[in-house]
A tleap script that builds the chain and sets N, CA, C and O, in Angstrom:
source leaprc.protein.ff14SB
mol = sequence {
  NMET THR SER SER VAL ALA PRO GLY PRO PRO
  PRO GLY PRO ALA PRO LEU ALA ARG ARG LEU
  ALA PRO PRO LEU ALA VAL LEU ALA PRO VAL
  VAL ALA ALA PHE ALA TYR VAL GLY ALA VAL
  ASP PRO ASN GLU PRO GLY HIE TYR PRO VAL
  CYS PRO LEU LEU SER LEU THR GLY LEU TYR
  CYS PRO GLY CYS GLY GLY LEU ARG SER ALA
  HIE ALA PHE VAL THR GLY ASP TRP ALA ALA
  ALA LEU GLY ALA ASN ALA VAL ALA VAL ALA
  GLY TYR LEU VAL PHE ALA VAL VAL TRP VAL
  ILE TRP LEU ILE HIE ALA VAL ARG ALA ARG
  PRO LEU ARG LEU SER LEU ALA PRO ALA TRP
  TRP TRP SER LEU GLY VAL ALA ALA LEU LEU
  PHE SER VAL VAL ARG ASN LEU PRO PHE GLY
  SER ALA LEU ALA CPRO
}
set mol.1.N position { 103.475 14.104 137.689 }
set mol.1.CA position { 105.032 14.880 138.443 }
set mol.1.C position { 104.039 16.238 137.922 }
set mol.1.O position { 103.372 16.532 136.930 }
set mol.2.N position { 104.456 16.950 139.473 }
set mol.2.CA position { 103.631 18.028 139.057 }
set mol.2.C position { 105.389 19.103 140.031 }
set mol.2.O position { 106.000 18.719 141.028 }
set mol.3.N position { 105.541 19.851 139.546 }
set mol.3.CA position { 106.136 20.681 139.827 }
set mol.3.C position { 105.793 22.328 140.733 }
set mol.3.O position { 105.329 23.305 140.145 }
set mol.4.N position { 106.063 22.317 141.889 }
set mol.4.CA position { 105.782 23.799 142.020 }
set mol.4.C position { 106.967 24.510 142.442 }
set mol.4.O position { 108.097 24.153 142.776 }
set mol.5.N position { 106.334 25.703 142.322 }
set mol.5.CA position { 107.750 26.633 142.199 }
set mol.5.C position { 106.899 28.153 142.863 }
set mol.5.O position { 105.863 28.727 142.526 }
set mol.6.N position { 107.892 28.402 143.905 }
set mol.6.CA position { 106.992 29.034 144.490 }
set mol.6.C position { 106.999 30.461 144.147 }
set mol.6.O position { 108.162 30.470 143.744 }
set mol.7.N position { 106.749 31.247 144.047 }
set mol.7.CA position { 106.205 32.877 143.141 }
set mol.7.C position { 107.420 33.225 144.243 }
set mol.7.O position { 107.717 32.781 145.352 }
set mol.8.N position { 108.000 34.316 143.304 }
set mol.8.CA position { 109.123 35.062 143.743 }
set mol.8.C position { 108.930 36.658 144.179 }
set mol.8.O position { 107.742 36.887 143.948 }
set mol.9.N position { 109.369 37.513 144.550 }
set mol.9.CA position { 108.988 39.383 144.933 }
set mol.9.C position { 108.090 39.660 143.483 }
set mol.9.O position { 108.136 38.981 142.457 }
set mol.10.N position { 107.636 40.330 143.629 }
set mol.10.CA position { 106.943 41.167 141.882 }
set mol.10.C position { 107.815 41.730 141.492 }
set mol.10.O position { 108.601 42.225 142.300 }
set mol.11.N position { 108.001 41.861 140.214 }
set mol.11.CA position { 109.310 42.142 139.876 }
set mol.11.C position { 109.480 44.120 139.712 }
set mol.11.O position { 108.408 44.724 139.703 }
set mol.12.N position { 110.298 44.651 139.640 }
set mol.12.CA position { 110.564 45.985 140.252 }
set mol.12.C position { 110.158 46.772 138.497 }
set mol.12.O position { 109.300 46.450 137.675 }
set mol.13.N position { 110.897 47.550 138.477 }
set mol.13.CA position { 110.802 48.564 137.520 }
set mol.13.C position { 111.495 48.726 136.260 }
set mol.13.O position { 112.636 49.183 136.178 }
set mol.14.N position { 110.795 48.347 135.281 }
set mol.14.CA position { 112.247 48.009 134.468 }
set mol.14.C position { 113.605 49.057 134.259 }
set mol.14.O position { 113.387 50.187 134.696 }
set mol.15.N position { 114.831 48.872 133.720 }
set mol.15.CA position { 115.613 49.712 134.136 }
set mol.15.C position { 115.772 51.067 133.292 }
set mol.15.O position { 115.045 51.136 132.300 }
set mol.16.N position { 116.289 51.728 133.446 }
set mol.16.CA position { 115.605 53.701 133.138 }
set mol.16.C position { 115.791 53.825 132.042 }
set mol.16.O position { 114.884 54.411 131.453 }
set mol.17.N position { 116.838 53.435 131.299 }
set mol.17.CA position { 116.842 52.815 129.811 }
set mol.17.C position { 115.855 52.207 128.535 }
set mol.17.O position { 115.851 52.394 127.318 }
set mol.18.N position { 115.136 51.493 129.347 }
set mol.18.CA position { 114.089 50.613 128.713 }
set mol.18.C position { 113.005 51.269 129.052 }
set mol.18.O position { 112.047 51.278 128.279 }
set mol.19.N position { 112.948 52.092 130.553 }
set mol.19.CA position { 111.502 52.982 130.801 }
set mol.19.C position { 112.090 54.518 129.295 }
set mol.19.O position { 111.373 54.874 128.361 }
set mol.20.N position { 112.851 54.803 129.462 }
set mol.20.CA position { 113.249 56.273 128.670 }
set mol.20.C position { 112.928 55.877 126.810 }
set mol.20.O position { 112.635 56.726 125.968 }
set mol.21.N position { 113.103 54.279 126.536 }
set mol.21.CA position { 113.031 54.039 124.904 }
set mol.21.C position { 112.088 54.425 124.125 }
set mol.21.O position { 112.207 54.714 122.934 }
set mol.22.N position { 110.324 54.456 125.303 }
set mol.22.CA position { 109.514 54.555 124.133 }
set mol.22.C position { 110.126 56.339 123.881 }
set mol.22.O position { 110.757 56.699 122.887 }
set mol.23.N position { 109.742 57.228 125.033 }
set mol.23.CA position { 109.406 58.295 123.901 }
set mol.23.C position { 110.680 58.706 123.776 }
set mol.23.O position { 110.739 59.804 123.223 }
set mol.24.N position { 111.649 58.285 124.053 }
set mol.24.CA position { 112.642 58.780 123.062 }
set mol.24.C position { 112.125 58.453 121.718 }
set mol.24.O position { 112.117 59.316 120.841 }
set mol.25.N position { 111.542 56.837 121.435 }
set mol.25.CA position { 111.906 56.385 119.901 }
set mol.25.C position { 110.389 57.474 119.136 }
set mol.25.O position { 110.140 57.467 117.930 }
set mol.26.N position { 109.694 58.187 120.034 }
set mol.26.CA position { 109.116 59.088 119.731 }
set mol.26.C position { 109.165 60.155 119.235 }
set mol.26.O position { 108.405 60.648 118.402 }
set mol.27.N position { 110.390 60.727 119.892 }
set mol.27.CA position { 111.099 62.062 120.131 }
set mol.27.C position { 111.800 62.208 118.727 }
set mol.27.O position { 111.658 63.084 117.873 }
set mol.28.N position { 112.443 61.308 118.743 }
set mol.28.CA position { 113.937 61.438 118.018 }
set mol.28.C position { 112.654 61.364 115.882 }
set mol.28.O position { 112.975 62.284 115.129 }
set mol.29.N position { 111.893 60.704 115.495 }
set mol.29.CA position { 111.683 60.896 114.178 }
set mol.29.C position { 110.861 62.795 113.878 }
set mol.29.O position { 110.777 63.498 112.871 }
set mol.30.N position { 110.456 62.970 115.195 }
set mol.30.CA position { 110.013 64.214 114.827 }
set mol.30.C position { 110.981 65.088 115.229 }
set mol.30.O position { 111.508 65.565 114.224 }
set mol.31.N position { 111.346 65.417 115.998 }
set mol.31.CA position { 112.614 65.971 116.093 }
set mol.31.C position { 114.343 65.598 114.388 }
set mol.31.O position { 115.513 65.977 114.351 }
set mol.32.N position { 113.759 65.011 113.701 }
set mol.32.CA position { 114.050 65.054 112.465 }
set mol.32.C position { 113.563 65.903 111.136 }
set mol.32.O position { 114.130 66.568 110.269 }
set mol.33.N position { 112.216 65.525 111.439 }
set mol.33.CA position { 111.213 66.048 110.703 }
set mol.33.C position { 111.357 67.243 110.960 }
set mol.33.O position { 111.852 67.711 109.935 }
set mol.34.N position { 111.206 68.233 111.866 }
set mol.34.CA position { 110.986 69.511 112.165 }
set mol.34.C position { 112.654 69.765 112.127 }
set mol.34.O position { 112.751 70.941 112.479 }
set mol.35.N position { 113.750 69.356 111.925 }
set mol.35.CA position { 115.289 69.295 111.452 }
set mol.35.C position { 115.251 69.651 110.224 }
set mol.35.O position { 115.832 70.699 109.942 }
set mol.36.N position { 114.619 68.952 109.231 }
set mol.36.CA position { 114.352 68.503 107.618 }
set mol.36.C position { 113.684 69.644 107.241 }
set mol.36.O position { 114.271 70.197 106.311 }
set mol.37.N position { 112.515 70.312 107.656 }
set mol.37.CA position { 111.443 71.018 107.507 }
set mol.37.C position { 112.127 72.345 108.168 }
set mol.37.O position { 111.223 73.158 107.974 }
set mol.38.N position { 112.891 72.874 108.653 }
set mol.38.CA position { 113.916 73.849 109.341 }
set mol.38.C position { 115.255 74.036 108.590 }
set mol.38.O position { 116.045 74.962 108.775 }
set mol.39.N position { 115.402 72.925 107.635 }
set mol.39.CA position { 117.055 73.750 106.632 }
set mol.39.C position { 115.968 73.559 105.338 }
set mol.39.O position { 116.622 73.813 104.326 }
set mol.40.N position { 114.989 73.318 105.074 }
set mol.40.CA position { 114.435 73.111 103.645 }
set mol.40.C position { 113.301 74.292 103.606 }
set mol.40.O position { 112.441 74.423 104.478 }
set mol.41.N position { 113.389 74.823 102.875 }
set mol.41.CA position { 112.294 75.980 103.450 }
set mol.41.C position { 111.265 75.908 102.430 }
set mol.41.O position { 111.466 76.017 101.221 }
set mol.42.N position { 109.924 75.677 103.113 }
set mol.42.CA position { 108.999 75.013 102.316 }
set mol.42.C position { 108.352 76.194 102.155 }
set mol.42.O position { 107.145 76.345 102.344 }
set mol.43.N position { 109.603 77.583 101.591 }
set mol.43.CA position { 108.383 78.694 101.004 }
set mol.43.C position { 108.840 78.768 99.604 }
set mol.43.O position { 108.334 79.491 98.746 }
set mol.44.N position { 109.916 77.900 99.423 }
set mol.44.CA position { 110.524 77.710 97.798 }
set mol.44.C position { 109.867 76.771 97.532 }
set mol.44.O position { 109.795 75.612 97.943 }
set mol.45.N position { 109.067 77.732 96.331 }
set mol.45.CA position { 108.515 76.195 95.741 }
set mol.45.C position { 109.983 74.889 95.203 }
set mol.45.O position { 111.212 74.874 95.135 }
set mol.46.N position { 108.421 73.667 94.850 }
set mol.46.CA position { 109.170 72.558 94.201 }
set mol.46.C position { 109.922 71.596 95.188 }
set mol.46.O position { 110.867 70.939 94.751 }
set mol.47.N position { 109.544 71.487 96.488 }
set mol.47.CA position { 110.093 71.262 97.622 }
set mol.47.C position { 109.299 69.775 98.366 }
set mol.47.O position { 109.410 68.562 98.543 }
set mol.48.N position { 108.512 70.903 98.591 }
set mol.48.CA position { 107.254 70.052 99.189 }
set mol.48.C position { 106.227 69.640 98.401 }
set mol.48.O position { 105.791 70.623 97.803 }
set mol.49.N position { 105.241 67.995 97.931 }
set mol.49.CA position { 104.341 68.665 97.272 }
set mol.49.C position { 102.951 69.500 97.641 }
set mol.49.O position { 102.665 69.946 98.752 }
set mol.50.N position { 102.173 69.597 96.444 }
set mol.50.CA position { 101.507 70.988 97.108 }
set mol.50.C position { 99.739 70.251 98.330 }
set mol.50.O position { 99.527 69.108 98.733 }
set mol.51.N position { 99.219 71.039 98.444 }
set mol.51.CA position { 98.021 70.129 99.420 }
set mol.51.C position { 96.810 69.856 98.476 }
set mol.51.O position { 95.921 70.706 98.537 }
set mol.52.N position { 96.632 68.882 97.668 }
set mol.52.CA position { 95.600 68.070 97.379 }
set mol.52.C position { 94.107 68.841 97.201 }
set mol.52.O position { 93.533 69.146 96.156 }
set mol.53.N position { 93.743 69.019 98.419 }
set mol.53.CA position { 92.328 69.689 98.418 }
set mol.53.C position { 92.336 71.295 97.973 }
set mol.53.O position { 91.362 71.804 97.418 }
set mol.54.N position { 93.481 71.990 98.266 }
set mol.54.CA position { 94.046 73.332 98.085 }
set mol.54.C position { 94.145 73.197 96.378 }
set mol.54.O position { 93.450 73.876 95.621 }
set mol.55.N position { 94.982 72.349 96.001 }
set mol.55.CA position { 94.941 72.273 94.559 }
set mol.55.C position { 93.841 71.815 93.890 }
set mol.55.O position { 94.067 71.631 92.694 }
set mol.56.N position { 92.533 71.523 94.310 }
set mol.56.CA position { 92.033 71.111 93.530 }
set mol.56.C position { 90.105 72.022 93.727 }
set mol.56.O position { 89.109 72.166 93.017 }
set mol.57.N position { 90.497 72.351 94.960 }
set mol.57.CA position { 89.632 73.281 95.260 }
set mol.57.C position { 89.534 74.246 95.419 }
set mol.57.O position { 88.436 74.765 95.222 }
set mol.58.N position { 90.879 75.183 95.963 }
set mol.58.CA position { 91.252 76.254 96.125 }
set mol.58.C position { 91.157 77.084 97.586 }
set mol.58.O position { 91.455 78.214 97.973 }
set mol.59.N position { 90.411 75.546 98.328 }
set mol.59.CA position { 90.036 75.710 99.882 }
set mol.59.C position { 91.550 75.197 101.005 }
set mol.59.O position { 92.346 74.271 100.845 }
set mol.60.N position { 91.486 75.999 101.850 }
set mol.60.CA position { 92.640 75.778 102.086 }
set mol.60.C position { 92.014 74.734 103.737 }
set mol.60.O position { 91.026 74.975 104.431 }
set mol.61.N position { 93.252 73.386 103.928 }
set mol.61.CA position { 92.535 72.340 104.549 }
set mol.61.C position { 93.229 72.611 106.164 }
set mol.61.O position { 94.119 73.413 106.446 }
set mol.62.N position { 92.577 71.763 106.992 }
set mol.62.CA position { 93.269 72.355 108.553 }
set mol.62.C position { 94.875 72.281 108.642 }
set mol.62.O position { 95.326 72.800 109.663 }
set mol.63.N position { 95.858 71.705 107.719 }
set mol.63.CA position { 96.874 71.540 107.364 }
set mol.63.C position { 97.422 72.380 106.778 }
set mol.63.O position { 98.644 72.378 106.928 }
set mol.64.N position { 96.941 73.267 106.032 }
set mol.64.CA position { 97.555 73.953 104.684 }
set mol.64.C position { 98.526 75.168 105.568 }
set mol.64.O position { 98.274 75.947 106.487 }
set mol.65.N position { 99.402 74.942 104.980 }
set mol.65.CA position { 100.433 76.380 106.090 }
set mol.65.C position { 100.924 75.824 107.662 }
set mol.65.O position { 101.067 76.522 108.666 }
set mol.66.N position { 101.136 74.297 107.524 }
set mol.66.CA position { 101.452 73.322 108.137 }
set mol.66.C position { 103.152 73.125 108.303 }
set mol.66.O position { 103.901 72.982 109.270 }
set mol.67.N position { 103.287 73.180 107.216 }
set mol.67.CA position { 105.106 73.426 106.810 }
set mol.67.C position { 105.267 74.904 107.275 }
set mol.67.O position { 106.092 75.048 108.177 }
set mol.68.N position { 104.797 75.752 106.945 }
set mol.68.CA position { 105.096 77.090 106.674 }
set mol.68.C position { 105.877 77.628 108.142 }
set mol.68.O position { 106.930 78.196 108.433 }
set mol.69.N position { 104.389 76.948 109.029 }
set mol.69.CA position { 104.837 77.083 110.262 }
set mol.69.C position { 105.766 76.525 110.900 }
set mol.69.O position { 106.497 77.070 111.727 }
set mol.70.N position { 105.803 74.835 110.374 }
set mol.70.CA position { 106.802 74.312 111.513 }
set mol.70.C position { 108.128 74.834 111.554 }
set mol.70.O position { 108.828 74.917 112.563 }
set mol.71.N position { 108.583 75.356 109.809 }
set mol.71.CA position { 109.725 75.603 109.214 }
set mol.71.C position { 109.655 77.379 110.532 }
set mol.71.O position { 110.345 77.625 111.521 }
set mol.72.N position { 108.676 78.090 109.965 }
set mol.72.CA position { 108.947 79.273 111.215 }
set mol.72.C position { 109.349 79.277 112.876 }
set mol.72.O position { 109.920 80.087 113.606 }
set mol.73.N position { 108.828 78.127 113.043 }
set mol.73.CA position { 108.963 77.748 114.587 }
set mol.73.C position { 109.959 77.718 114.607 }
set mol.73.O position { 110.539 78.599 115.241 }
set mol.74.N position { 110.788 76.603 113.870 }
set mol.74.CA position { 112.263 75.971 113.965 }
set mol.74.C position { 113.287 77.358 113.720 }
set mol.74.O position { 114.371 77.371 114.305 }
set mol.75.N position { 112.965 78.305 112.994 }
set mol.75.CA position { 113.281 79.271 112.753 }
set mol.75.C position { 113.421 80.249 113.893 }
set mol.75.O position { 114.332 81.073 113.816 }
set mol.76.N position { 112.755 80.251 114.767 }
set mol.76.CA position { 112.244 81.478 115.572 }
set mol.76.C position { 111.643 82.051 115.123 }
set mol.76.O position { 111.401 82.892 115.989 }
set mol.77.N position { 110.941 82.388 114.028 }
set mol.77.CA position { 110.183 83.529 113.546 }
set mol.77.C position { 108.421 83.074 114.222 }
set mol.77.O position { 107.491 82.769 113.475 }
set mol.78.N position { 108.306 83.142 115.933 }
set mol.78.CA position { 106.915 82.608 116.118 }
set mol.78.C position { 105.468 83.602 115.342 }
set mol.78.O position { 104.342 83.203 115.046 }
set mol.79.N position { 106.175 85.187 115.176 }
set mol.79.CA position { 105.231 85.355 114.815 }
set mol.79.C position { 104.384 84.943 113.475 }
set mol.79.O position { 103.155 85.014 113.480 }
set mol.80.N position { 104.924 84.624 112.633 }
set mol.80.CA position { 105.115 84.065 110.997 }
set mol.80.C position { 104.737 82.365 111.831 }
set mol.80.O position { 103.699 82.247 111.179 }
set mol.81.N position { 104.748 81.715 112.259 }
set mol.81.CA position { 104.450 80.560 112.923 }
set mol.81.C position { 103.011 80.307 113.169 }
set mol.81.O position { 102.399 79.264 112.940 }
set mol.82.N position { 102.669 81.147 113.548 }
set mol.82.CA position { 101.117 81.705 113.924 }
set mol.82.C position { 100.777 81.743 113.163 }
set mol.82.O position { 99.821 80.983 113.009 }
set mol.83.N position { 101.161 82.583 111.999 }
set mol.83.CA position { 100.422 83.620 110.777 }
set mol.83.C position { 100.219 81.977 109.785 }
set mol.83.O position { 99.240 81.522 109.194 }
set mol.84.N position { 101.267 81.581 109.922 }
set mol.84.CA position { 101.286 80.736 109.014 }
set mol.84.C position { 99.928 79.418 109.153 }
set mol.84.O position { 99.200 78.922 108.293 }
set mol.85.N position { 100.055 79.173 110.764 }
set mol.85.CA position { 99.052 78.461 110.799 }
set mol.85.C position { 99.061 77.976 112.427 }
set mol.85.O position { 99.833 77.195 112.985 }
set mol.86.N position { 97.712 78.865 113.072 }
set mol.86.CA position { 98.061 79.313 114.389 }
set mol.86.C position { 97.688 77.698 115.124 }
set mol.86.O position { 98.487 77.258 115.950 }
set mol.87.N position { 96.506 76.925 114.777 }
set mol.87.CA position { 95.967 75.386 115.262 }
set mol.87.C position { 97.628 74.795 115.049 }
set mol.87.O position { 98.013 74.182 116.044 }
set mol.88.N position { 98.309 74.855 114.300 }
set mol.88.CA position { 99.431 73.487 114.008 }
set mol.88.C position { 100.598 74.158 115.533 }
set mol.88.O position { 101.334 73.426 116.194 }
set mol.89.N position { 100.475 75.293 115.686 }
set mol.89.CA position { 101.536 75.495 116.559 }
set mol.89.C position { 100.507 75.086 117.898 }
set mol.89.O position { 101.097 74.306 118.647 }
set mol.90.N position { 99.784 75.262 118.144 }
set mol.90.CA position { 98.864 74.579 119.288 }
set mol.90.C position { 99.709 73.106 119.150 }
set mol.90.O position { 100.685 72.574 119.677 }
set mol.91.N position { 98.990 72.883 118.401 }
set mol.91.CA position { 99.890 70.944 117.888 }
set mol.91.C position { 101.308 71.100 118.603 }
set mol.91.O position { 101.511 70.620 119.718 }
set mol.92.N position { 102.144 71.710 117.983 }
set mol.92.CA position { 103.490 71.150 118.478 }
set mol.92.C position { 103.778 71.609 119.857 }
set mol.92.O position { 104.477 70.902 120.583 }
set mol.93.N position { 103.243 72.866 120.327 }
set mol.93.CA position { 103.065 72.999 121.815 }
set mol.93.C position { 102.675 72.277 122.824 }
set mol.93.O position { 103.129 72.296 123.968 }
set mol.94.N position { 101.172 71.142 122.068 }
set mol.94.CA position { 100.662 69.869 122.966 }
set mol.94.C position { 101.083 68.900 122.743 }
set mol.94.O position { 100.764 67.948 123.456 }
set mol.95.N position { 101.901 68.744 121.752 }
set mol.95.CA position { 102.807 68.050 121.327 }
set mol.95.C position { 104.277 67.699 122.787 }
set mol.95.O position { 104.639 66.811 123.558 }
set mol.96.N position { 104.548 68.768 122.473 }
set mol.96.CA position { 105.854 69.121 123.856 }
set mol.96.C position { 105.519 68.964 125.095 }
set mol.96.O position { 106.229 68.377 125.911 }
set mol.97.N position { 104.212 69.562 125.390 }
set mol.97.CA position { 103.646 69.282 126.608 }
set mol.97.C position { 103.247 67.706 127.338 }
set mol.97.O position { 103.297 67.642 128.566 }
set mol.98.N position { 103.005 66.937 126.847 }
set mol.98.CA position { 102.554 65.715 126.647 }
set mol.98.C position { 103.470 64.947 126.795 }
set mol.98.O position { 103.567 63.925 127.475 }
set mol.99.N position { 104.523 65.731 125.789 }
set mol.99.CA position { 105.870 64.412 125.695 }
set mol.99.C position { 106.240 64.288 126.877 }
set mol.99.O position { 106.286 63.178 127.407 }
set mol.100.N position { 106.704 65.848 127.763 }
set mol.100.CA position { 107.813 65.912 128.731 }
set mol.100.C position { 106.601 65.356 129.913 }
set mol.100.O position { 107.070 64.744 130.873 }
set mol.101.N position { 105.749 65.463 129.891 }
set mol.101.CA position { 104.844 64.203 131.066 }
set mol.101.C position { 105.029 63.202 131.169 }
set mol.101.O position { 105.400 62.689 132.225 }
set mol.102.N position { 104.778 62.430 129.820 }
set mol.102.CA position { 105.684 61.503 129.760 }
set mol.102.C position { 106.887 60.719 130.361 }
set mol.102.O position { 107.065 59.829 131.192 }
set mol.103.N position { 107.632 61.508 129.512 }
set mol.103.CA position { 109.142 61.688 129.672 }
set mol.103.C position { 109.086 61.378 131.635 }
set mol.103.O position { 109.536 60.447 132.303 }
set mol.104.N position { 108.326 62.632 132.033 }
set mol.104.CA position { 108.908 62.864 133.436 }
set mol.104.C position { 108.504 60.961 134.713 }
set mol.104.O position { 109.170 60.395 135.580 }
set mol.105.N position { 106.873 60.632 133.967 }
set mol.105.CA position { 106.161 59.304 134.231 }
set mol.105.C position { 107.156 58.416 134.055 }
set mol.105.O position { 107.461 57.540 134.864 }
set mol.106.N position { 107.817 58.679 132.720 }
set mol.106.CA position { 108.994 57.073 132.885 }
set mol.106.C position { 110.385 57.305 133.595 }
set mol.106.O position { 111.122 56.321 133.662 }
set mol.107.N position { 110.793 58.405 134.091 }
set mol.107.CA position { 111.967 58.744 134.413 }
set mol.107.C position { 111.271 57.532 136.175 }
set mol.107.O position { 111.919 56.618 136.684 }
set mol.108.N position { 109.808 58.051 136.651 }
set mol.108.CA position { 109.738 57.674 138.284 }
set mol.108.C position { 109.078 57.099 137.866 }
set mol.108.O position { 107.904 57.327 138.156 }
set mol.109.N position { 109.411 55.874 136.824 }
set mol.109.CA position { 108.638 54.473 136.881 }
set mol.109.C position { 106.918 54.481 136.914 }
set mol.109.O position { 106.364 53.392 137.067 }
set mol.110.N position { 106.471 55.140 136.836 }
set mol.110.CA position { 105.015 54.975 136.880 }
set mol.110.C position { 104.560 55.017 135.061 }
set mol.110.O position { 105.201 55.514 134.134 }
set mol.111.N position { 103.598 54.497 135.043 }
set mol.111.CA position { 102.802 54.284 133.524 }
set mol.111.C position { 101.915 55.673 133.573 }
set mol.111.O position { 101.468 56.295 134.537 }
set mol.112.N position { 101.858 55.848 132.536 }
set mol.112.CA position { 100.836 57.311 131.649 }
set mol.112.C position { 99.764 56.665 131.028 }
set mol.112.O position { 99.939 55.596 130.443 }
set mol.113.N position { 98.612 57.237 131.103 }
set mol.113.CA position { 97.655 57.247 130.892 }
set mol.113.C position { 96.586 58.145 130.499 }
set mol.113.O position { 95.614 58.339 131.230 }
set mol.114.N position { 96.722 58.655 129.463 }
set mol.114.CA position { 96.203 60.167 129.057 }
set mol.114.C position { 95.035 59.168 128.342 }
set mol.114.O position { 95.252 58.108 127.754 }
set mol.115.N position { 93.239 60.081 128.658 }
set mol.115.CA position { 92.720 59.731 128.270 }
set mol.115.C position { 91.726 61.240 128.119 }
set mol.115.O position { 91.767 62.218 128.866 }
set mol.116.N position { 91.128 61.096 127.278 }
set mol.116.CA position { 90.120 62.439 126.698 }
set mol.116.C position { 88.334 61.996 126.801 }
set mol.116.O position { 87.773 60.990 126.366 }
set mol.117.N position { 88.047 62.590 127.176 }
set mol.117.CA position { 86.102 62.288 127.279 }
set mol.117.C position { 85.632 62.480 125.691 }
set mol.117.O position { 85.867 63.494 125.035 }
set mol.118.N position { 84.965 61.375 125.234 }
set mol.118.CA position { 84.565 61.880 123.629 }
set mol.118.C position { 84.131 63.608 123.468 }
set mol.118.O position { 84.320 64.399 122.544 }
set mol.119.N position { 83.731 63.702 124.286 }
set mol.119.CA position { 83.139 65.184 124.893 }
set mol.119.C position { 83.992 66.169 123.406 }
set mol.119.O position { 83.671 66.955 122.515 }
set mol.120.N position { 85.606 65.236 124.100 }
set mol.120.CA position { 86.733 66.468 124.201 }
set mol.120.C position { 87.090 66.402 122.461 }
set mol.120.O position { 87.326 67.245 121.597 }
set mol.121.N position { 87.005 65.237 122.496 }
set mol.121.CA position { 87.398 64.255 121.248 }
set mol.121.C position { 86.224 65.471 119.458 }
set mol.121.O position { 86.410 65.933 118.332 }
set mol.122.N position { 85.070 65.307 120.628 }
set mol.122.CA position { 83.908 66.248 119.248 }
set mol.122.C position { 84.543 67.172 118.999 }
set mol.122.O position { 84.967 67.629 117.938 }
set mol.123.N position { 84.669 67.654 120.641 }
set mol.123.CA position { 85.399 69.735 120.414 }
set mol.123.C position { 86.030 69.839 119.465 }
set mol.123.O position { 85.709 70.509 118.483 }
set mol.124.N position { 87.276 69.039 119.624 }
set mol.124.CA position { 88.180 69.201 119.001 }
set mol.124.C position { 88.157 68.665 117.639 }
set mol.124.O position { 89.284 68.541 117.160 }
set mol.125.N position { 87.231 68.328 116.917 }
set mol.125.CA position { 87.062 68.076 115.386 }
set mol.125.C position { 85.860 69.336 115.169 }
set mol.125.O position { 85.987 69.959 114.115 }
set mol.126.N position { 84.920 69.683 115.912 }
set mol.126.CA position { 84.518 70.809 115.587 }
set mol.126.C position { 85.442 72.125 115.729 }
set mol.126.O position { 85.114 73.176 115.179 }
set mol.127.N position { 86.564 72.008 116.467 }
set mol.127.CA position { 87.434 73.592 116.364 }
set mol.127.C position { 88.062 72.867 114.924 }
set mol.127.O position { 87.775 73.397 113.850 }
set mol.128.N position { 88.472 72.284 114.937 }
set mol.128.CA position { 88.903 71.728 112.830 }
set mol.128.C position { 88.273 72.423 111.922 }
set mol.128.O position { 88.622 73.281 111.112 }
set mol.129.N position { 86.841 71.682 112.309 }
set mol.129.CA position { 85.932 71.757 111.138 }
set mol.129.C position { 85.714 73.576 111.069 }
set mol.129.O position { 85.478 74.054 109.960 }
set mol.130.N position { 85.802 74.461 112.213 }
set mol.130.CA position { 85.196 75.792 112.246 }
set mol.130.C position { 86.870 76.817 111.617 }
set mol.130.O position { 86.790 77.577 110.652 }
set mol.131.N position { 88.113 76.616 112.333 }
set mol.131.CA position { 89.258 76.717 111.614 }
set mol.131.C position { 89.093 76.790 110.139 }
set mol.131.O position { 89.238 77.811 109.467 }
set mol.132.N position { 88.789 75.659 109.718 }
set mol.132.CA position { 89.204 75.392 108.255 }
set mol.132.C position { 88.130 76.057 107.796 }
set mol.132.O position { 88.648 76.563 106.801 }
set mol.133.N position { 86.632 76.560 107.784 }
set mol.133.CA position { 85.726 77.269 106.820 }
set mol.133.C position { 86.144 78.778 107.597 }
set mol.133.O position { 86.372 79.622 106.731 }
set mol.134.N position { 86.274 79.232 108.764 }
set mol.134.CA position { 86.824 80.513 108.568 }
set mol.134.C position { 87.800 81.172 108.111 }
set mol.134.O position { 87.849 82.370 107.834 }
set mol.135.N position { 88.788 80.180 108.010 }
set mol.135.CA position { 90.170 80.629 107.418 }
set mol.135.C position { 90.067 81.091 105.746 }
set mol.135.O position { 90.852 81.815 105.134 }
set mol.136.N position { 88.783 80.391 105.220 }
set mol.136.CA position { 88.049 80.242 104.285 }
set mol.136.C position { 87.514 81.475 102.989 }
set mol.136.O position { 87.723 81.584 101.781 }
set mol.137.N position { 86.555 82.448 104.257 }
set mol.137.CA position { 85.905 83.372 104.469 }
set mol.137.C position { 86.845 84.438 104.736 }
set mol.137.O position { 87.779 84.481 105.538 }
set mol.138.N position { 86.322 85.473 103.725 }
set mol.138.CA position { 86.967 86.727 103.942 }
set mol.138.C position { 87.420 87.839 104.781 }
set mol.138.O position { 88.140 88.830 104.659 }
set mol.139.N position { 86.499 87.109 105.946 }
set mol.139.CA position { 86.550 87.543 107.274 }
set mol.139.C position { 87.346 87.074 108.714 }
set mol.139.O position { 87.412 87.463 109.880 }
set mol.140.N position { 88.090 85.618 107.579 }
set mol.140.CA position { 88.684 84.850 108.553 }
set mol.140.C position { 90.515 84.950 107.607 }
set mol.140.O position { 91.313 84.019 107.716 }
set mol.141.N position { 90.892 86.457 106.619 }
set mol.141.CA position { 91.874 85.414 105.768 }
set mol.141.C position { 92.593 85.315 106.773 }
set mol.141.O position { 93.304 84.314 106.862 }
set mol.142.N position { 92.619 86.304 107.804 }
set mol.142.CA position { 94.559 86.455 108.847 }
set mol.142.C position { 93.649 84.640 109.234 }
set mol.142.O position { 92.429 84.772 109.133 }
set mol.143.N position { 93.847 83.958 109.409 }
set mol.143.CA position { 94.046 82.447 109.851 }
set mol.143.C position { 94.578 81.803 108.811 }
set mol.143.O position { 95.306 80.813 108.888 }
set mol.144.N position { 94.038 82.639 107.311 }
set mol.144.CA position { 95.039 82.118 105.898 }
set mol.144.C position { 96.300 81.730 105.769 }
set mol.144.O position { 97.163 82.420 106.311 }
set mol.145.N position { 96.605 80.779 105.173 }
set mol.145.CA position { 98.522 80.511 105.272 }
set mol.145.C position { 98.546 81.804 104.568 }
set mol.145.O position { 99.621 82.319 104.261 }
savepdb mol mol.pdb
quit
């Protein structure tokens, strides 16, 4: 016995709440983390672990100063945020822009596809490496936290 089911119309877009769930689910822990770092000052010792690379070698990694940068960013001291870790501040801003684009696409029921060519990924890696090296040299001390 065979059963034939007539194909129905193609499914429409998911309900708005379902489309907004992924971007909001990503934003929630980010907001929570920034709220925590904004409330618990990383400039006071004992609240956060020390960077393992810094404690073992005395060298700053690309993330060193990131918590101080996030704290300054949340509290509105953007000059201090840039001074603690300028690359982290750039990362916060890139995240915000990409998240807003994602949210707009979700509201409009359009898929979001972000892709970077391998050359861009390599460029980002080289930039992080150069940032790490320069911030540990005497002439790059302005980039050190």
